[in-house]
C-alpha positions as CSV (number, residue, x, y, z in Angstrom):
1,M,8.1,10.7,-3.0
2,H,9.5,10.7,-5.9
3,H,8.5,8.6,-9.3
4,E,11.0,8.7,-12.1
5,P,9.9,6.5,-15.0
6,E,12.3,4.8,-17.0
7,T,10.2,3.0,-20.1
8,E,6.2,2.6,-20.7
9,V,3.7,1.2,-23.0
10,V,0.1,2.7,-23.3
11,L,-2.1,0.3,-24.3
12,P,-5.9,0.3,-24.2
13,G,-7.2,-1.1,-20.7
14,V,-3.3,-1.1,-19.7
15,T,-0.2,1.3,-19.2
16,V,2.9,-0.8,-18.2
17,E,5.6,1.4,-16.8
18,M,9.3,0.4,-15.3
19,A,9.8,2.6,-13.1
20,T,12.3,4.0,-9.9
21,I,10.7,5.3,-7.4
22,T,12.0,7.0,-3.6
23,W,10.4,8.6,-0.5
24,D,12.1,9.8,2.5
25,R,9.5,10.5,4.8
26,P,6.7,8.1,6.3
27,G,3.3,9.2,4.1
28,E,1.5,6.7,1.8
29,S,1.2,5.6,-1.4
30,P,-0.9,7.9,-3.6
31,R,-4.4,6.3,-4.9
32,R,-5.0,5.7,-8.0
33,E,-7.6,4.5,-10.3
34,T,-6.2,2.3,-12.2
35,H,-5.6,-1.6,-10.6
36,A,-1.8,-1.9,-9.9
37,L,-0.1,-5.2,-10.3
38,F,4.2,-4.4,-9.6
39,Q,6.8,-6.5,-8.8
40,R,10.2,-6.0,-7.6
41,L,12.9,-5.1,-9.9
42,S,15.4,-4.0,-6.9
43,R,18.3,-7.1,-5.7
44,D,19.9,-4.9,-2.9
45,H,17.2,-3.6,-1.7
46,S,15.2,-5.0,1.7
47,P,11.2,-5.7,1.8
48,L,8.9,-2.7,1.9
49,R,7.3,-1.4,5.4
50,L,4.0,-0.8,5.4
51,G,2.5,1.2,8.2
52,H,4.4,0.5,11.5
53,R,6.9,-1.6,12.0
54,A,5.0,-4.8,13.3
55,A,3.0,-4.5,10.0
56,F,4.0,-7.0,7.3
57,D,6.8,-6.7,4.4
58,M,5.5,-5.9,1.0
59,L,8.0,-7.2,-2.4
60,P,9.9,-9.5,0.4
61,R,12.5,-10.4,-2.2
62,V,13.9,-10.0,-5.8
63,R,10.8,-10.4,-8.3
64,S,7.9,-10.7,-5.3
65,V,4.7,-9.1,-6.4
66,G,1.8,-7.4,-4.9
67,F,-1.7,-6.2,-6.2
68,L,-3.1,-3.1,-5.2
69,P,-7.1,-2.1,-5.8
70,A,-7.8,1.1,-7.8
71,G,-8.5,4.1,-5.2
72,S,-6.1,1.9,-2.4
73,S,-3.2,3.6,-0.6
74,V,-1.1,1.8,1.9
75,P,1.0,3.4,4.8
76,L,4.3,2.8,3.9
77,I,7.8,3.8,6.6
78,P,10.4,5.7,4.6
79,I,12.9,3.6,2.2
80,E,16.7,3.6,2.2
81,K,17.1,3.3,-1.3
82,P,15.4,4.0,-4.4
83,L,13.0,1.2,-5.9
84,R,13.1,-0.2,-9.5
85,V,9.3,-1.9,-10.3
86,L,7.5,-2.9,-13.0
87,T,3.8,-2.0,-12.9
88,C,1.0,-2.8,-14.7
89,F,-1.8,-0.3,-14.1
90,F,-5.2,-1.7,-15.4
91,D,-8.8,0.0,-15.9
92,P,-11.0,-1.8,-13.7
93,A,-13.7,-1.2,-16.5
94,F,-11.3,-2.8,-18.4
95,V,-10.5,-6.1,-15.9
96,E,-14.3,-6.5,-15.3
97,E,-15.3,-6.5,-18.6
98,R,-12.2,-9.2,-19.4
99,T,-12.5,-11.5,-16.1
100,G,-16.1,-10.2,-15.1
101,V,-14.2,-9.8,-11.6
102,G,-15.8,-6.7,-9.9
103,A,-13.9,-3.6,-8.6
104,E,-15.5,-4.8,-4.7
105,V,-14.3,-7.9,-5.2
106,W,-10.4,-6.5,-5.3
107,S,-11.3,-4.3,-2.6
108,Q,-12.4,-7.2,-0.2
109,N,-9.3,-8.9,-0.5
110,A,-6.5,-6.2,-0.9
111,A,-5.3,-6.9,2.2
112,A,-4.4,-10.6,0.7
113,L,-3.6,-9.1,-2.6
114,A,-0.3,-7.0,-1.2
115,V,1.9,-9.7,-1.7
116,V,0.4,-12.4,-4.4
117,R,2.2,-15.9,-4.1
118,N,1.3,-17.2,-7.6
119,K,4.7,-18.4,-9.8
120,R,3.1,-18.1,-12.8
121,V,1.6,-14.1,-12.2
122,E,5.9,-14.1,-11.3
123,I,6.8,-15.7,-14.4
124,L,4.4,-13.6,-16.3
125,M,5.9,-10.1,-14.8
126,Q,9.4,-11.6,-15.8
127,D,8.8,-11.7,-19.4
128,L,7.1,-8.3,-19.2
129,Q,10.5,-7.1,-18.3
130,A,12.7,-8.6,-20.4
131,E,10.4,-7.5,-23.2
132,M,10.3,-4.3,-21.7
133,Q,13.9,-3.6,-21.3
134,E,15.0,-5.0,-24.9
135,P,11.2,-4.6,-27.2
136,G,11.4,-7.1,-29.9
137,L,8.8,-7.8,-32.9
138,A,5.5,-7.0,-32.8
139,H,6.4,-5.6,-28.9
140,E,3.0,-3.4,-28.1
141,F,1.2,-7.1,-29.1
142,L,3.3,-8.7,-26.8
143,V,3.5,-6.8,-24.2
144,Q,-0.8,-6.4,-24.5
145,S,-0.5,-10.7,-24.7
146,L,1.3,-11.0,-21.8
147,A,-0.7,-8.1,-19.5
148,G,-4.1,-10.2,-20.7
149,V,-2.7,-13.5,-19.6
150,M,-1.3,-12.2,-15.9
151,L,-4.8,-10.7,-15.7
152,V,-6.8,-13.6,-16.0
153,E,-4.4,-15.4,-13.4
154,L,-5.1,-12.5,-10.7
155,A,-8.5,-13.1,-11.5
156,R,-8.5,-16.6,-11.1
157,H,-6.4,-16.1,-7.8
158,V,-8.6,-13.2,-6.2
159,R,-11.6,-15.3,-6.9
160,Q,-9.9,-18.6,-5.0
161,I,-9.0,-16.0,-2.4
162,D,-12.6,-14.6,-2.1
163,R,-13.5,-18.3,-2.1
164,R,-11.7,-19.5,1.0
165,R,-12.6,-16.2,2.5
166,S,-16.6,-17.0,1.9
167,R,-16.3,-20.5,2.8
168,S,-14.5,-20.0,6.5
169,G,-17.4,-17.0,7.2
170,I,-19.7,-20.1,6.5
171,V,-18.4,-22.2,8.6
172,L,-17.5,-19.4,11.6
173,A,-21.7,-19.1,11.2
174,L,-22.5,-22.6,11.6
175,A,-23.8,-24.3,15.2
176,P,-20.9,-26.8,16.6
């Protein structure tokens, strides 16, 4: 896998990066010590295939968002052309301190978070992309603020997923 950063902002608890990635043979995404929230920027790209052909698509359209918990990896099918992505790398301790959501909750819900269907997070990522492309007044403060709001939205989203998953487990365990 080849990873070519275009621009990067390193802040306490979060690093935001725009990059182009390519890979030409089956493999695994790199395991990172950080949580990764990412958005597809490439318009002329097919969805990413995870694992074998029957697996679901990741980043199915421009501006779609995905999340990979710290320490996670996904099997990847080769892509035909470079893919531009915007990624927020969040330190897990920072995330837990700010949201109260621990690493185990993120990991337990990893499959449900591979494609984040949350319009607000998508829009915030677009705002972040615009700021990364054309930095303005108080650039780092705005990047930190947008990342913080996305983190809260993502934590609310994963809590909702976790509650649904827990409720369905309880319902399935009850006698008819």
